[in-house]
N, CA and C atoms of all chains as a GROMACS GRO file, in nm:
protein
  654
    1MET      N    1   0.079  -0.123   0.012
    1MET     CA    2   0.015  -0.010  -0.017
    1MET      C    3   0.087   0.150   0.015
    2ALA      N    4   0.068   0.224  -0.085
    2ALA     CA    5   0.119   0.344  -0.077
    2ALA      C    6   0.109   0.425   0.038
    3PRO      N    7   0.212   0.481   0.058
    3PRO     CA    8   0.180   0.560   0.188
    3PRO      C    9   0.102   0.716   0.153
    4PHE      N   10   0.041   0.756   0.263
    4PHE     CA   11  -0.043   0.864   0.198
    4PHE      C   12   0.034   0.989   0.210
    5PHE      N   13   0.154   0.980   0.268
    5PHE     CA   14   0.276   1.100   0.242
    5PHE      C   15   0.396   1.029   0.270
    6ARG      N   16   0.482   1.105   0.162
    6ARG     CA   17   0.621   1.038   0.221
    6ARG      C   18   0.715   1.144   0.321
    7ARG      N   19   0.714   1.062   0.428
    7ARG     CA   20   0.846   1.175   0.514
    7ARG      C   21   0.978   1.190   0.472
    8ARG      N   22   1.012   1.292   0.424
    8ARG     CA   23   1.169   1.315   0.390
    8ARG      C   24   1.254   1.334   0.516
    9LEU      N   25   1.318   1.230   0.514
    9LEU     CA   26   1.424   1.272   0.663
    9LEU      C   27   1.536   1.378   0.609
   10ARG      N   28   1.573   1.483   0.732
   10ARG     CA   29   1.604   1.580   0.697
   10ARG      C   30   1.766   1.564   0.776
   11SER      N   31   1.886   1.543   0.730
   11SER     CA   32   1.968   1.557   0.812
   11SER      C   33   1.984   1.660   0.945
   12ALA      N   34   2.028   1.568   1.042
   12ALA     CA   35   2.030   1.651   1.156
   12ALA      C   36   2.175   1.668   1.226
   13VAL      N   37   2.192   1.775   1.278
   13VAL     CA   38   2.343   1.767   1.360
   13VAL      C   39   2.328   1.823   1.488
   14ASN      N   40   2.354   1.701   1.576
   14ASN     CA   41   2.317   1.742   1.723
   14ASN      C   42   2.448   1.792   1.800
   15CYS      N   43   2.447   1.909   1.847
   15CYS     CA   44   2.523   1.998   1.929
   15CYS      C   45   2.526   1.989   2.100
   16LYS      N   46   2.604   2.000   2.180
   16LYS     CA   47   2.595   1.984   2.315
   16LYS      C   48   2.660   2.144   2.344
   17TYR      N   49   2.580   2.187   2.443
   17TYR     CA   50   2.578   2.329   2.492
   17TYR      C   51   2.737   2.346   2.549
   18LEU      N   52   2.809   2.447   2.568
   18LEU     CA   53   2.926   2.477   2.608
   18LEU      C   54   2.925   2.474   2.762
   19SER      N   55   2.954   2.410   2.866
   19SER     CA   56   2.922   2.411   2.964
   19SER      C   57   3.049   2.437   3.073
   20TYR      N   58   3.072   2.498   3.173
   20TYR     CA   59   3.179   2.527   3.253
   20TYR      C   60   3.138   2.570   3.368
   21THR      N   61   3.222   2.530   3.469
   21THR     CA   62   3.203   2.630   3.597
   21THR      C   63   3.288   2.758   3.638
   22LEU      N   64   3.199   2.879   3.692
   22LEU     CA   65   3.275   2.976   3.738
   22LEU      C   66   3.324   2.941   3.861
   23PRO      N   67   3.472   3.049   3.893
   23PRO     CA   68   3.542   3.041   4.010
   23PRO      C   69   3.458   3.037   4.120
   24ASP      N   70   3.316   3.103   4.116
   24ASP     CA   71   3.272   3.112   4.224
   24ASP      C   72   3.160   2.988   4.247
   25GLY      N   73   3.151   2.910   4.190
   25GLY     CA   74   3.077   2.770   4.157
   25GLY      C   75   2.963   2.782   4.085
   26GLY      N   76   2.973   2.927   4.005
   26GLY     CA   77   2.815   2.907   3.937
   26GLY      C   78   2.828   2.839   3.815
   27LYS      N   79   2.713   2.765   3.722
   27LYS     CA   80   2.729   2.702   3.632
   27LYS      C   81   2.702   2.785   3.494
   28ILE      N   82   2.779   2.757   3.394
   28ILE     CA   83   2.735   2.856   3.266
   28ILE      C   84   2.735   2.724   3.136
   29HIS      N   85   2.601   2.753   3.076
   29HIS     CA   86   2.555   2.657   2.963
   29HIS      C   87   2.507   2.747   2.841
   30LEU      N   88   2.590   2.747   2.751
   30LEU     CA   89   2.537   2.808   2.644
   30LEU      C   90   2.512   2.734   2.492
   31PRO      N   91   2.431   2.759   2.433
   31PRO     CA   92   2.413   2.697   2.303
   31PRO      C   93   2.512   2.749   2.179
   32MET      N   94   2.633   2.696   2.174
   32MET     CA   95   2.720   2.738   2.101
   32MET      C   96   2.756   2.661   1.985
   33VAL      N   97   2.806   2.697   1.842
   33VAL     CA   98   2.874   2.594   1.773
   33VAL      C   99   3.006   2.672   1.728
   34HIS      N  100   3.070   2.548   1.660
   34HIS     CA  101   3.230   2.590   1.636
   34HIS      C  102   3.191   2.686   1.515
   35ILE      N  103   3.270   2.786   1.465
   35ILE     CA  104   3.270   2.831   1.307
   35ILE      C  105   3.392   2.898   1.290
   36ARG      N  106   3.393   2.910   1.163
   36ARG     CA  107   3.547   2.963   1.110
   36ARG      C  108   3.483   3.110   1.020
   37LEU      N  109   3.563   3.184   1.070
   37LEU     CA  110   3.560   3.332   1.012
   37LEU      C  111   3.646   3.338   0.895
   38SER      N  112   3.642   3.389   0.807
   38SER     CA  113   3.765   3.407   0.716
   38SER      C  114   3.776   3.532   0.614
   39ILE      N  115   3.845   3.590   0.584
   39ILE     CA  116   3.848   3.640   0.479
   39ILE      C  117   3.980   3.599   0.360
   40SER      N  118   4.009   3.653   0.282
   40SER     CA  119   4.100   3.606   0.189
   40SER      C  120   4.264   3.586   0.270
   41SER      N  121   4.274   3.655   0.348
   41SER     CA  122   4.450   3.640   0.368
   41SER      C  123   4.433   3.582   0.531
   42GLU      N  124   4.315   3.585   0.607
   42GLU     CA  125   4.351   3.539   0.692
   42GLU      C  126   4.212   3.456   0.759
   43SER      N  127   4.247   3.371   0.853
   43SER     CA  128   4.123   3.276   0.918
   43SER      C  129   4.128   3.244   1.091
   44LEU      N  130   4.028   3.226   1.139
   44LEU     CA  131   4.026   3.177   1.289
   44LEU      C  132   3.902   3.101   1.280
   45THR      N  133   3.908   3.032   1.384
   45THR     CA  134   3.778   2.972   1.429
   45THR      C  135   3.747   3.002   1.589
   46THR      N  136   3.636   2.996   1.584
   46THR     CA  137   3.573   3.060   1.714
   46THR      C  138   3.449   3.003   1.735
   47ILE      N  139   3.347   3.053   1.857
   47ILE     CA  140   3.245   3.003   1.889
   47ILE      C  141   3.150   3.122   1.845
   48GLY      N  142   2.999   3.045   1.820
   48GLY     CA  143   2.924   3.155   1.778
   48GLY      C  144   2.799   3.057   1.887
   49LEU      N  145   2.718   3.211   1.952
   49LEU     CA  146   2.604   3.168   1.994
   49LEU      C  147   2.468   3.147   1.929
   50VAL      N  148   2.387   3.033   1.910
   50VAL     CA  149   2.270   3.065   1.843
   50VAL      C  150   2.194   3.090   1.904
   51ASP      N  151   2.137   3.233   1.831
   51ASP     CA  152   2.045   3.331   1.920
   51ASP      C  153   1.928   3.348   1.829
   52SER      N  154   1.802   3.308   1.864
   52SER     CA  155   1.695   3.364   1.825
   52SER      C  156   1.637   3.470   1.840
   53GLY      N  157   1.680   3.545   1.939
   53GLY     CA  158   1.650   3.713   1.959
   53GLY      C  159   1.731   3.781   1.893
   54SER      N  160   1.822   3.762   1.821
   54SER     CA  161   1.884   3.864   1.734
   54SER      C  162   1.837   3.829   1.572
   55ASN      N  163   1.794   3.955   1.533
   55ASN     CA  164   1.783   3.932   1.390
   55ASN      C  165   1.883   3.976   1.288
   56VAL      N  166   1.996   3.997   1.322
   56VAL     CA  167   2.120   4.001   1.269
   56VAL      C  168   2.239   3.909   1.322
   57THR      N  169   2.339   3.875   1.237
   57THR     CA  170   2.447   3.837   1.317
   57THR      C  171   2.583   3.948   1.364
   58PHE      N  172   2.628   3.931   1.486
   58PHE     CA  173   2.709   4.031   1.522
   58PHE      C  174   2.862   3.931   1.582
   59VAL      N  175   2.943   4.024   1.527
   59VAL     CA  176   3.112   3.967   1.549
   59VAL      C  177   3.142   4.057   1.639
   60PRO      N  178   3.240   3.996   1.705
   60PRO     CA  179   3.314   4.122   1.840
   60PRO      C  180   3.406   4.191   1.736
   61LEU      N  181   3.418   4.338   1.813
   61LEU     CA  182   3.527   4.434   1.705
   61LEU      C  183   3.657   4.334   1.738
   62GLU      N  184   3.680   4.306   1.850
   62GLU     CA  185   3.797   4.216   1.866
   62GLU      C  186   3.857   4.143   1.754
   63LEU      N  187   3.762   4.063   1.710
   63LEU     CA  188   3.755   3.935   1.603
   63LEU      C  189   3.776   4.025   1.484
   64ALA      N  190   3.679   4.119   1.442
   64ALA     CA  191   3.691   4.175   1.349
   64ALA      C  192   3.809   4.249   1.291
   65ASP      N  193   3.870   4.303   1.414
   65ASP     CA  194   4.008   4.345   1.392
   65ASP      C  195   4.132   4.279   1.368
   66ILE      N  196   4.115   4.157   1.445
   66ILE     CA  197   4.191   4.050   1.405
   66ILE      C  198   4.204   4.047   1.229
   67LEU      N  199   4.094   4.002   1.195
   67LEU     CA  200   4.080   3.963   1.069
   67LEU      C  201   4.102   4.100   0.982
   68SER      N  202   4.072   4.234   1.035
   68SER     CA  203   4.087   4.348   0.929
   68SER      C  204   3.963   4.343   0.854
   69LEU      N  205   3.866   4.310   0.875
   69LEU     CA  206   3.733   4.311   0.798
   69LEU      C  207   3.702   4.448   0.774
   70PRO      N  208   3.708   4.474   0.634
   70PRO     CA  209   3.702   4.617   0.579
   70PRO      C  210   3.532   4.643   0.619
   71ILE      N  211   3.523   4.816   0.641
   71ILE     CA  212   3.389   4.860   0.676
   71ILE      C  213   3.326   4.874   0.548
   72GLU      N  214   3.190   4.851   0.571
   72GLU     CA  215   3.093   4.881   0.440
   72GLU      C  216   3.019   4.997   0.471
   73ARG      N  217   2.950   5.012   0.608
   73ARG     CA  218   2.875   5.128   0.631
   73ARG      C  219   2.855   5.093   0.764
   74GLU      N  220   2.770   5.180   0.836
   74GLU     CA  221   2.751   5.185   1.000
   74GLU      C  222   2.585   5.188   1.002
   75ASP      N  223   2.546   5.142   1.099
   75ASP     CA  224   2.404   5.096   1.132
   75ASP      C  225   2.416   5.108   1.318
   76SER      N  226   2.292   5.185   1.345
   76SER     CA  227   2.267   5.132   1.523
   76SER      C  228   2.184   5.024   1.518
   77ALA      N  229   2.199   4.933   1.649
   77ALA     CA  230   2.133   4.824   1.678
   77ALA      C  231   2.078   4.858   1.842
   78VAL      N  232   1.948   4.778   1.856
   78VAL     CA  233   1.906   4.820   1.999
   78VAL      C  234   1.915   4.667   2.055
   79GLY      N  235   1.983   4.687   2.198
   79GLY     CA  236   2.015   4.575   2.279
   79GLY      C  237   1.927   4.590   2.425
   80ALA      N  238   1.982   4.525   2.514
   80ALA     CA  239   1.915   4.512   2.627
   80ALA      C  240   2.011   4.644   2.713
   81GLY      N  241   2.103   4.657   2.675
   81GLY     CA  242   2.173   4.776   2.699
   81GLY      C  243   2.173   4.955   2.666
   82GLY      N  244   2.040   4.934   2.563
   82GLY     CA  245   2.033   5.037   2.478
   82GLY      C  246   2.047   5.054   2.340
   83THR      N  247   2.053   5.157   2.288
   83THR     CA  248   2.103   5.169   2.130
   83THR      C  249   2.265   5.169   2.142
   84PHE      N  250   2.342   5.089   2.015
   84PHE     CA  251   2.506   5.131   2.014
   84PHE      C  252   2.519   5.138   1.856
   85ASN      N  253   2.634   5.180   1.863
   85ASN     CA  254   2.676   5.192   1.723
   85ASN      C  255   2.761   5.091   1.640
   86ASN      N  256   2.723   5.043   1.536
   86ASN     CA  257   2.805   4.928   1.462
   86ASN      C  258   2.813   4.980   1.356
   87THR      N  259   2.910   4.897   1.314
   87THR     CA  260   3.017   4.888   1.134
   87THR      C  261   2.935   4.772   1.105
   88ILE      N  262   2.924   4.762   0.976
   88ILE     CA  263   2.874   4.671   0.900
   88ILE      C  264   2.971   4.625   0.806
   89ARG      N  265   3.025   4.501   0.825
   89ARG     CA  266   3.120   4.416   0.730
   89ARG      C  267   3.085   4.308   0.705
   90LYS      N  268   3.178   4.230   0.575
   90LYS     CA  269   3.146   4.113   0.542
   90LYS      C  270   3.261   4.016   0.556
   91VAL      N  271   3.208   3.883   0.574
   91VAL     CA  272   3.330   3.802   0.613
   91VAL      C  273   3.243   3.645   0.604
   92ASN      N  274   3.322   3.554   0.536
   92ASN     CA  275   3.318   3.433   0.522
   92ASN      C  276   3.265   3.359   0.687
   93ILE      N  277   3.148   3.312   0.659
   93ILE     CA  278   3.138   3.239   0.772
   93ILE      C  279   3.103   3.084   0.761
   94ARG      N  280   3.134   2.968   0.820
   94ARG     CA  281   3.144   2.829   0.823
   94ARG      C  282   3.087   2.775   0.955
   95LEU      N  283   2.993   2.704   0.967
   95LEU     CA  284   2.974   2.620   1.055
   95LEU      C  285   3.051   2.486   1.054
   96LEU      N  286   3.097   2.437   1.150
   96LEU     CA  287   3.200   2.335   1.155
   96LEU      C  288   3.154   2.216   1.271
   97LYS      N  289   3.153   2.077   1.235
   97LYS     CA  290   3.121   1.999   1.308
   97LYS      C  291   3.235   1.880   1.322
   98GLY      N  292   3.322   1.876   1.426
   98GLY     CA  293   3.438   1.787   1.392
   98GLY      C  294   3.527   1.870   1.300
   99ASN      N  295   3.579   1.788   1.215
   99ASN     CA  296   3.683   1.881   1.115
   99ASN      C  297   3.587   1.929   0.996
  100THR      N  298   3.468   1.923   0.995
  100THR     CA  299   3.393   1.913   0.874
  100THR      C  300   3.299   2.048   0.864
  101SER      N  301   3.310   2.143   0.752
  101SER     CA  302   3.225   2.252   0.757
  101SER      C  303   3.070   2.178   0.699
  102PHE      N  304   2.973   2.216   0.779
  102PHE     CA  305   2.817   2.145   0.700
  102PHE      C  306   2.726   2.259   0.672
  103ALA      N  307   2.781   2.379   0.682
  103ALA     CA  308   2.692   2.496   0.613
  103ALA      C  309   2.804   2.638   0.580
  104SER      N  310   2.759   2.695   0.501
  104SER     CA  311   2.866   2.796   0.503
  104SER      C  312   2.757   2.962   0.465
  105PHE      N  313   2.822   3.075   0.473
  105PHE     CA  314   2.768   3.196   0.457
  105PHE      C  315   2.842   3.280   0.404
  106PRO      N  316   2.906   3.259   0.272
  106PRO     CA  317   2.999   3.359   0.199
  106PRO      C  318   2.975   3.509   0.201
  107ASN      N  319   3.091   3.572   0.220
  107ASN     CA  320   3.066   3.720   0.198
  107ASN      C  321   2.926   3.778   0.296
  108PHE      N  322   2.958   3.736   0.396
  108PHE     CA  323   2.813   3.739   0.514
  108PHE      C  324   2.815   3.890   0.556
  109PRO      N  325   2.710   3.998   0.540
  109PRO     CA  326   2.682   4.097   0.626
  109PRO      C  327   2.691   4.104   0.766
  110VAL      N  328   2.775   4.121   0.847
  110VAL     CA  329   2.752   4.128   0.979
  110VAL      C  330   2.804   4.257   1.093
  111TYR      N  331   2.714   4.272   1.167
  111TYR     CA  332   2.745   4.388   1.243
  111TYR      C  333   2.846   4.354   1.334
  112VAL      N  334   2.921   4.465   1.382
  112VAL     CA  335   3.021   4.454   1.439
  112VAL      C  336   3.039   4.618   1.531
  113PRO      N  337   2.968   4.584   1.662
  113PRO     CA  338   2.968   4.712   1.751
  113PRO      C  339   3.128   4.764   1.757
  114MET      N  340   3.075   4.914   1.781
  114MET     CA  341   3.198   4.995   1.770
  114MET      C  342   3.282   4.991   1.929
  115ASP      N  343   3.188   4.936   2.017
  115ASP     CA  344   3.253   4.940   2.152
  115ASP      C  345   3.331   4.777   2.171
  116GLN      N  346   3.430   4.776   2.238
  116GLN     CA  347   3.509   4.658   2.258
  116GLN      C  348   3.402   4.599   2.386
  117GLY      N  349   3.376   4.441   2.371
  117GLY     CA  350   3.311   4.385   2.481
  117GLY      C  351   3.156   4.398   2.468
  118ARG      N  352   3.119   4.472   2.358
  118ARG     CA  353   2.963   4.482   2.347
  118ARG      C  354   2.903   4.361   2.334
  119VAL      N  355   2.988   4.268   2.282
  119VAL     CA  356   2.912   4.124   2.233
  119VAL      C  357   3.047   4.063   2.247
  120PRO      N  358   3.010   3.924   2.350
  120PRO     CA  359   3.172   3.865   2.373
  120PRO      C  360   3.198   3.779   2.296
  121TYR      N  361   3.085   3.722   2.209
  121TYR     CA  362   3.127   3.623   2.130
  121TYR      C  363   3.050   3.658   2.009
  122VAL      N  364   3.073   3.556   1.873
  122VAL     CA  365   2.992   3.583   1.761
  122VAL      C  366   2.830   3.546   1.808
  123VAL      N  367   2.735   3.634   1.760
  123VAL     CA  368   2.610   3.592   1.790
  123VAL      C  369   2.549   3.565   1.647
  124LEU      N  370   2.506   3.454   1.639
  124LEU     CA  371   2.427   3.399   1.502
  124LEU      C  372   2.288   3.412   1.499
  125GLY      N  373   2.242   3.494   1.447
  125GLY     CA  374   2.089   3.546   1.434
  125GLY      C  375   2.040   3.497   1.378
  126ARG      N  376   1.894   3.542   1.314
  126ARG     CA  377   1.807   3.496   1.229
  126ARG      C  378   1.822   3.508   1.103
  127ASP      N  379   1.912   3.583   1.081
  127ASP     CA  380   1.938   3.652   0.920
  127ASP      C  381   2.048   3.494   0.884
  128SER      N  382   2.129   3.433   0.966
  128SER     CA  383   2.238   3.347   0.921
  128SER      C  384   2.153   3.203   0.949
  129ILE      N  385   2.205   3.163   1.074
  129ILE     CA  386   2.145   3.007   1.086
  129ILE      C  387   2.023   2.946   1.085
  130PHE      N  388   1.982   3.055   1.142
  130PHE     CA  389   1.800   3.021   1.147
  130PHE      C  390   1.772   3.034   0.998
  131SER      N  391   1.832   3.108   0.904
  131SER     CA  392   1.753   3.092   0.769
  131SER      C  393   1.794   2.934   0.704
  132LYS      N  394   1.873   2.896   0.755
  132LYS     CA  395   1.884   2.763   0.716
  132LYS      C  396   1.864   2.642   0.785
  133PHE      N  397   1.828   2.632   0.886
  133PHE     CA  398   1.820   2.543   1.002
  133PHE      C  399   1.693   2.545   1.064
  134ASP      N  400   1.596   2.450   1.096
  134ASP     CA  401   1.512   2.435   1.236
  134ASP      C  402   1.585   2.400   1.318
  135ILE      N  403   1.556   2.483   1.432
  135ILE     CA  404   1.674   2.464   1.546
  135ILE      C  405   1.583   2.423   1.673
  136THR      N  406   1.609   2.310   1.734
  136THR     CA  407   1.565   2.273   1.841
  136THR      C  408   1.592   2.232   1.970
  137PHE      N  409   1.607   2.357   2.075
  137PHE     CA  410   1.679   2.353   2.187
  137PHE      C  411   1.598   2.248   2.292
  138ARG      N  412   1.727   2.162   2.356
  138ARG     CA  413   1.656   2.082   2.456
  138ARG      C  414   1.740   2.110   2.569
  139GLU      N  415   1.680   2.212   2.638
  139GLU     CA  416   1.750   2.299   2.760
  139GLU      C  417   1.766   2.217   2.875
  140ASN      N  418   1.680   2.107   2.917
  140ASN     CA  419   1.700   2.030   3.003
  140ASN      C  420   1.802   1.911   2.987
  141LYS      N  421   1.848   1.892   2.842
  141LYS     CA  422   1.943   1.806   2.794
  141LYS      C  423   2.090   1.872   2.791
  142GLN      N  424   2.066   1.998   2.760
  142GLN     CA  425   2.165   2.088   2.760
  142GLN      C  426   2.237   2.070   2.592
  143ARG      N  427   2.137   2.031   2.515
  143ARG     CA  428   2.172   2.015   2.361
  143ARG      C  429   2.078   2.099   2.298
  144PHE      N  430   2.138   2.096   2.157
  144PHE     CA  431   2.035   2.134   2.052
  144PHE      C  432   2.059   2.092   1.916
  145VAL      N  433   1.959   2.067   1.822
  145VAL     CA  434   1.968   2.005   1.718
  145VAL      C  435   1.940   2.112   1.595
  146LEU      N  436   2.047   2.089   1.488
  146LEU     CA  437   1.990   2.195   1.377
  146LEU      C  438   1.936   2.085   1.276
  147ARG      N  439   1.826   2.115   1.209
  147ARG     CA  440   1.783   2.025   1.099
  147ARG      C  441   1.771   2.116   0.968
  148GLY      N  442   1.815   2.085   0.839
  148GLY     CA  443   1.812   2.136   0.743
  148GLY      C  444   1.633   2.225   0.727
  149SER      N  445   1.633   2.311   0.687
  149SER     CA  446   1.489   2.386   0.690
  149SER      C  447   1.436   2.353   0.538
  150LYS      N  448   1.307   2.319   0.536
  150LYS     CA  449   1.231   2.294   0.422
  150LYS      C  450   1.242   2.439   0.352
  151ALA      N  451   1.276   2.408   0.224
  151ALA     CA  452   1.216   2.538   0.124
  151ALA      C  453   1.093   2.577   0.135
  152MET      N  454   4.429   0.645   1.838
  152MET     CA  455   4.315   0.764   1.846
  152MET      C  456   4.356   0.869   1.774
  153PRO      N  457   4.252   0.924   1.708
  153PRO     CA  458   4.255   1.065   1.666
  153PRO      C  459   4.276   1.179   1.750
  154MET      N  460   4.338   1.295   1.709
  154MET     CA  461   4.379   1.382   1.807
  154MET      C  462   4.263   1.455   1.809
  155LYS      N  463   4.222   1.539   1.921
  155LYS     CA  464   4.107   1.609   1.956
  155LYS      C  465   4.144   1.734   1.878
  156ASN      N  466   4.011   1.774   1.825
  156ASN     CA  467   4.042   1.914   1.737
  156ASN      C  468   4.002   2.010   1.847
  157GLU      N  469   4.025   2.177   1.826
  157GLU     CA  470   4.019   2.274   1.894
  157GLU      C  471   3.922   2.280   1.981
  158TYR      N  472   3.799   2.253   1.919
  158TYR     CA  473   3.661   2.281   1.964
  158TYR      C  474   3.637   2.143   2.075
  159GLN      N  475   3.661   2.008   2.033
  159GLN     CA  476   3.644   1.910   2.109
  159GLN      C  477   3.726   1.973   2.247
  160CYS      N  478   3.819   2.007   2.240
  160CYS     CA  479   3.951   2.060   2.358
  160CYS      C  480   3.872   2.141   2.439
  161LEU      N  481   3.805   2.220   2.350
  161LEU     CA  482   3.717   2.328   2.460
  161LEU      C  483   3.634   2.252   2.525
  162MET      N  484   3.525   2.185   2.457
  162MET     CA  485   3.447   2.116   2.518
  162MET      C  486   3.459   2.029   2.664
  163SER      N  487   3.596   2.022   2.653
  163SER     CA  488   3.610   1.911   2.771
  163SER      C  489   3.757   1.969   2.868
  164LEU      N  490   3.754   2.085   2.836
  164LEU     CA  491   3.834   2.164   2.914
  164LEU      C  492   3.798   2.172   3.076
  165PRO      N  493   3.865   2.101   3.148
  165PRO     CA  494   3.825   2.116   3.291
  165PRO      C  495   3.826   2.212   3.365
  166ASN      N  496   3.916   2.328   3.315
  166ASN     CA  497   3.961   2.424   3.400
  166ASN      C  498   3.923   2.564   3.297
  167LEU      N  499   3.825   2.551   3.182
  167LEU     CA  500   3.780   2.657   3.129
  167LEU      C  501   3.733   2.790   3.234
  168GLY      N  502   3.711   2.744   3.346
  168GLY     CA  503   3.603   2.843   3.424
  168GLY      C  504   3.744   2.952   3.478
  169ASP      N  505   3.867   2.912   3.482
  169ASP     CA  506   3.961   2.990   3.513
  169ASP      C  507   3.984   3.105   3.434
  170TYR      N  508   3.943   3.083   3.298
  170TYR     CA  509   3.968   3.194   3.209
  170TYR      C  510   3.877   3.300   3.182
  171THR      N  511   3.784   3.282   3.263
  171THR     CA  512   3.654   3.355   3.250
  171THR      C  513   3.709   3.510   3.228
  172GLY      N  514   3.630   3.583   3.160
  172GLY     CA  515   3.670   3.726   3.083
  172GLY      C  516   3.788   3.757   3.041
  173LYS      N  517   3.876   3.624   2.982
  173LYS     CA  518   3.984   3.635   2.921
  173LYS      C  519   3.965   3.596   2.782
  174TRP      N  520   4.062   3.626   2.699
  174TRP     CA  521   4.074   3.558   2.559
  174TRP      C  522   4.169   3.460   2.559
  175ILE      N  523   4.154   3.377   2.514
  175ILE     CA  524   4.211   3.248   2.471
  175ILE      C  525   4.225   3.160   2.313
  176ALA      N  526   4.333   3.128   2.308
  176ALA     CA  527   4.371   3.042   2.184
  176ALA      C  528   4.422   2.894   2.205
  177ILE      N  529   4.317   2.815   2.132
  177ILE     CA  530   4.349   2.681   2.146
  177ILE      C  531   4.397   2.630   2.020
  178ILE      N  532   4.501   2.562   2.043
  178ILE     CA  533   4.593   2.476   1.898
  178ILE      C  534   4.598   2.337   1.945
  179GLY      N  535   4.537   2.264   1.867
  179GLY     CA  536   4.549   2.119   1.905
  179GLY      C  537   4.459   2.087   2.018
  180ASP      N  538   4.522   2.057   2.152
  180ASP     CA  539   4.447   1.981   2.237
  180ASP      C  540   4.488   2.093   2.365
  181LYS      N  541   4.537   2.216   2.346
  181LYS     CA  542   4.602   2.282   2.454
  181LYS      C  543   4.568   2.460   2.431
  182VAL      N  544   4.540   2.536   2.550
  182VAL     CA  545   4.538   2.650   2.532
  182VAL      C  546   4.696   2.688   2.538
  183VAL      N  547   4.718   2.772   2.414
  183VAL     CA  548   4.859   2.832   2.389
  183VAL      C  549   4.841   2.954   2.434
  184SER      N  550   4.754   3.027   2.436
  184SER     CA  551   4.805   3.178   2.465
  184SER      C  552   4.665   3.190   2.560
  185SER      N  553   4.655   3.324   2.644
  185SER     CA  554   4.572   3.370   2.698
  185SER      C  555   4.609   3.549   2.738
  186GLY      N  556   4.496   3.590   2.771
  186GLY     CA  557   4.510   3.734   2.802
  186GLY      C  558   4.378   3.854   2.796
  187THR      N  559   4.394   3.953   2.815
  187THR     CA  560   4.312   4.042   2.795
  187THR      C  561   4.299   4.103   2.657
  188ASP      N  562   4.392   4.104   2.604
  188ASP     CA  563   4.418   4.178   2.452
  188ASP      C  564   4.401   4.054   2.334
  189ALA      N  565   4.269   4.038   2.289
  189ALA     CA  566   4.234   3.938   2.187
  189ALA      C  567   4.370   3.940   2.064
  190LYS      N  568   4.394   4.048   2.024
  190LYS     CA  569   4.482   4.065   1.920
  190LYS      C  570   4.637   4.019   1.947
  191ARG      N  571   4.672   4.029   2.092
  191ARG     CA  572   4.792   3.950   2.128
  191ARG      C  573   4.777   3.828   2.143
  192VAL      N  574   4.697   3.791   2.190
  192VAL     CA  575   4.656   3.635   2.189
  192VAL      C  576   4.658   3.576   2.099
  193PHE      N  577   4.590   3.615   2.000
  193PHE     CA  578   4.585   3.549   1.839
  193PHE      C  579   4.750   3.546   1.768
  194LYS      N  580   4.810   3.662   1.801
  194LYS     CA  581   4.932   3.680   1.751
  194LYS      C  582   5.031   3.585   1.826
  195GLU      N  583   5.014   3.581   1.952
  195GLU     CA  584   5.091   3.498   2.025
  195GLU      C  585   5.089   3.334   1.968
  196ALA      N  586   4.966   3.324   1.932
  196ALA     CA  587   4.924   3.164   1.881
  196ALA      C  588   4.986   3.132   1.744
  197LYS      N  589   4.981   3.239   1.659
  197LYS     CA  590   5.048   3.226   1.556
  197LYS      C  591   5.189   3.226   1.555
  198GLU      N  592   5.265   3.310   1.646
  198GLU     CA  593   5.412   3.290   1.654
  198GLU      C  594   5.420   3.155   1.701
  199LYS      N  595   5.357   3.074   1.770
  199LYS     CA  596   5.418   2.953   1.821
  199LYS      C  597   5.368   2.847   1.752
  200TYR      N  598   5.275   2.864   1.663
  200TYR     CA  599   5.224   2.748   1.560
  200TYR      C  600   5.171   2.841   1.411
  201PRO      N  601   5.263   2.883   1.323
  201PRO     CA  602   5.209   2.970   1.236
  201PRO      C  603   5.158   2.870   1.114
  202ASN      N  604   5.136   2.786   1.116
  202ASN     CA  605   5.105   2.727   1.003
  202ASN      C  606   4.930   2.655   1.087
  203LYS      N  607   4.901   2.672   1.187
  203LYS     CA  608   4.785   2.602   1.218
  203LYS      C  609   4.676   2.747   1.243
  204GLU      N  610   4.553   2.714   1.245
  204GLU     CA  611   4.449   2.808   1.245
  204GLU      C  612   4.400   2.790   1.404
  205PRO      N  613   4.394   2.892   1.475
  205PRO     CA  614   4.359   2.892   1.625
  205PRO      C  615   4.210   2.911   1.645
  206LEU      N  616   4.186   2.821   1.768
  206LEU     CA  617   4.033   2.856   1.797
  206LEU      C  618   4.032   2.993   1.911
  207ILE      N  619   4.002   3.075   1.847
  207ILE     CA  620   4.006   3.196   1.966
  207ILE      C  621   3.866   3.255   2.026
  208LEU      N  622   3.868   3.282   2.123
  208LEU     CA  623   3.717   3.305   2.187
  208LEU      C  624   3.783   3.382   2.379
  209ASN      N  625   3.691   3.458   2.375
  209ASN     CA  626   3.638   3.501   2.501
  209ASN      C  627   3.552   3.432   2.565
  210VAL      N  628   3.615   3.402   2.699
  210VAL     CA  629   3.541   3.317   2.791
  210VAL      C  630   3.444   3.376   2.882
  211PRO      N  631   3.301   3.367   2.836
  211PRO     CA  632   3.189   3.417   2.911
  211PRO      C  633   3.213   3.455   3.038
  212LYS      N  634   3.194   3.545   3.114
  212LYS     CA  635   3.217   3.546   3.257
  212LYS      C  636   3.066   3.570   3.349
  213ASP      N  637   2.945   3.606   3.238
  213ASP     CA  638   2.857   3.643   3.323
  213ASP      C  639   2.749   3.525   3.320
  214ARG      N  640   2.681   3.495   3.432
  214ARG     CA  641   2.585   3.406   3.416
  214ARG      C  642   2.453   3.426   3.365
  215VAL      N  643   2.409   3.554   3.401
  215VAL     CA  644   2.288   3.573   3.316
  215VAL      C  645   2.332   3.681   3.215
  216MET      N  646   2.284   3.659   3.118
  216MET     CA  647   2.296   3.766   2.999
  216MET      C  648   2.198   3.785   2.902
  217LEU      N  649   2.172   3.898   2.901
  217LEU     CA  650   2.066   3.939   2.726
  217LEU      C  651   2.133   4.041   2.673
  218LEU      N  652   2.161   3.998   2.548
  218LEU     CA  653   2.234   4.098   2.485
  218LEU      C  654   2.129   4.150   2.398
   0.00000   0.00000   0.00000
């Protein structure tokens, strides 16, 4: 008998939260992915927070300076601490699992706050990782799952 | 047994909390440089391992964060 519908399996990437203990005993658990940032002359890998609360992707000023990302234009953004100024720059972003890249965002426009420390790490917002993946957070297991989103 | 990559090393670092608020660079399975100046941490890592690509990050220190 033919099935009423065919379920298309979408490949899933399972990720663990980055977890560690602060010197005062407090615990930190953050949904981070391993990413590579690059331009033609330089590259590095770092961590990116998977953040559905952000509609754009942020790169800390310190990392943008290491890569010497050229400035395209400026724009302001509103965060919990109020409005802050950013430069907008372009960078190649790759998401990594093990030693393999499973998604890429070439020449991707990112917001770089003008103040050091405004964002402590890359924030992957809804314009990047959420545009390619349906993401399920399993907070009680400190894991999250990325599934390729349906077109 | 294959060597851990930098991210796997980060995920299993027992003393990551000791670096809170600092930038660290990991190459292979160890922290090769740390400090408050990201550029210097990156440069130091590249000087020690010129052909490697470091994992560099600021270890978040805040328990509660709303960006």
